[in-house]
N, C-alpha and C positions, 0 to 999 in steps of 0.2 A: 739709577744712572751718575754715576760720580761728577761732579766737575768740580772744576776750579776758576776762580778768575783774576786776571792778571790783564793791569792797566783796562781796566772795563770790558774784557771780552771773555764770555765762557767757554774755558777747553774742558772739551771732554776725554774722558781718560777710562779704561778696564782695567781688570788689575785679574790673572789667572795664574794657577800653579801655585807651586812652593819649594822653596829654596831661596839661593842669593840672590839679589834685584837684576833681573834684567828688562831694561828698558828699551820698546820697540818703537820707532820711530818710521813711519811710511814717507816713500814719494810724493812729490806734487803732483795731484789729479787722485790721486790712490786715498785711500781709509784704513782705518782697525782693521774692518770686514775680511781685508784680504789676506793679513795676515794668518785670519782661521780660514779662509778658503784653500787656500794653497798650501796649507798641510805645516805650517811654520808652529804654530802654536801649538799643536796636537805632538810635533816632535819635541818641541823644548819644554812643556810645563812639567811634564815628570823630574825635572833637572833644576827648573828657575823657578819664580816669583818672577812672573810678567808684567811689567807694565805696558800698556798700549797706548798712545797717544795720540789721540786725533787731532793735526794741525789745525791753528787759525783757517777758517775759510773752505774746510775739509770736514767730511761724515759727519757726525752730531757737535762739534763743537761750533762756535757761532760764526757768522759768515759775513764780516763788514763790506763793504762794496767800495769802501776807501783806501785808496791804495798805501795812506800814511799807517795806517792799522797794520801792516805788514812788513813798514823799514826793519830791515835788520840792523839790531840781533833778535828782535822780540821773540821771536820762537825759543830761542835760547834761554830766554827770563819765563816763556810758556814752562817749558821742558822743567825748570829747576824750581818754579810754582808747584806745578806735578808732585815733584819729588818730597817739598817741604810736608805739603797737605797729605802725605803717607807718612812721614818722618822719617824718610832714606836719605840718610848722610851720603851712602856713596853707593854707586851703581857701575855695573856694567852697559853700555851702550852700543845697540845695534843700529844703524839707521842704515835706510838705504836711498839713492840720488837725493832730492831735496833734504831725507833723514839723515844722511850719511853726511852732507854740509852741515846740519846742524849739530849730529854727532860732532865732527872733527870740531867747531866753534864753542863747544860745551869743552873740549877737551883743551883749546887755548883760552878760554875766558873763567871755566872754574876747574882748574884740573884738580882741586881736591875730592871736588865729587865722582870723578872720574876712575873706576879701577881697571878696566880694561876698553877697547873701542873696538866696533866691529863694522867698518864701510864699505858697503857695496854701491856701486853705479855713480862714483862721487871722487873728486880732488878738491885739494888743498887751492886750486887756480880761482882767477875774477872768471864770472859768469854774469853774461849782460845780456837781458831779455827786453830792449828796450821795444822792440820792432814787434812786441807782442798784441793781439786785438783786443777788443773791448771786449770781449765775453757775449755781445748782444746777437751773432752771426756763428750758431754753433758748427757751420760748414767751413766758414772762416777758421775759426780757431782750430779743429781736427784738421784742416787742409795745411795751416800753419804747423803745427804739433809734428806732422808726418814729415814736414822739409827740416825743422829744426832738430827732430831726433835721427833724420836719416833711415827711419821707420815706415812699413806702411801700418795705419792701426787696423788692427781686427775685431769684429764685429764684437768680443766681447769687452773691450776695453772700449769701442765705441759707448757702446750701452752706458758702462760707467762713467763717460763722460756727459754721455745726455741725460745722466741721472743726476749730476752733481749739478752746480751752484755755477755756472762758467763767469757770472760777473765776477764773484768772489774768486773765483779761480785766478783770472784774468788780472784782477788786484793783486793777488799774491805772488804773481809770478816777476818775483823784485830780482835786480842784479846783487849780484855778491860779492863782497872784496874779495883781493888776495887773501889766504890764508898761510903762501907760501913761507914768509920770514920766519912764523914760530913751530915751523916743522923739527927745527934741531932742539927744540925746549920741552918736545911732547916725549915724558919718559916712561908713561904706563906703556903696557904691552897691547900691539895693533894688529890685527888683521884687515886685509883690503883684499876685496874680487870684484873683478869687472868683467862683464863679457867680452869676447875677442872682436865681434863684430859693432861693438860701442865705439861709437866716434873719441868718448873720452878714455877705450881703453889706455894708451899712451901715456895720457896725464894721471892717471888711475895709480898704475904702476910706479911712475916719478916721485909723487905724492909719497907711496909707499918706502920708494928707496933711501926718504930724503929724513925719514922717520927713525931714531937709534934703533927700538926695539919695534920691528915691523914685521909683518911676512905679505906676502903677495900671492895670489890664486886667481889663474885666469881659468874663465868659464868659456870651454870651445862651442864655438859655432852660435852663441847667442849674443842679440843686441839688448839693446837698453831695459827696453820694459820685458823682453822673455827673460832676462838674467831673476827679472824677479817672479813672473807668474809659470816661467817653466824650472825653474833651477834649485827650488826646494829640498829636493832630494841628493844634487849634487852639494848644496854650500853647509845645509846641517851638519852633517857630519865635520866637516872644518873645522866646523864654530863648536862644535860639544868637544872635539878633538882639543880645541885652541882652549876652549873654557878649563877644560879637565887641568892641562898644563898648567895654566894660572894656579888656580887650588891647591894642585899639589907642590907648588912651589911659595903660597903664600906662606908668611909667617903665621905662628900659631899665638 
């Protein structure tokens, strides 16, 4: 099981498939296994060398309970540490929710490492989670999540949450700064998408509109978690078409 250590925390990652590198970064409370479970990996690995990163506090990565261990932009540094460990100079990045924010941060902090960007369920607007519970009460944790995301947590999602280290997830629920000012300087091709029933839908579309070379795909009828759990068959064709177009226009 491959790991890299960044700032004293071990970060787990998986590698699957072959082709140009494509980094997959999951959302908060998710993990690498879900990319497999919901069909993303099987659809993508014939075309790309996939690098799947468990964010600190999630999956098989280490799970500190100290909030300081998750201060932005440490996730960006974790991702770059994985790329360096694999000897990858530049890659396509696909992130969902928190992973999308990490991808946007990478595009602004290290644009020379990003050949193209795919962002689902995330925006460049600031995000505050200061009212988050401490993770010691699972029912309060799930109730807060339902209120914040304006969704009903499914039995499958509830099982995922209860199998996680809730204290680590609580510590990882960090405020994120605005990235709006950096959008006009982002020159790489970008593809954004969000569920039409996601509260961040309008801001996700506006984020895409402020980037010179970005497209936006609405996902009808789905909320924030559903646009990951249930939308692989809807989103992957758009992503493969987008990546194929980038490959065709890339200079030899």
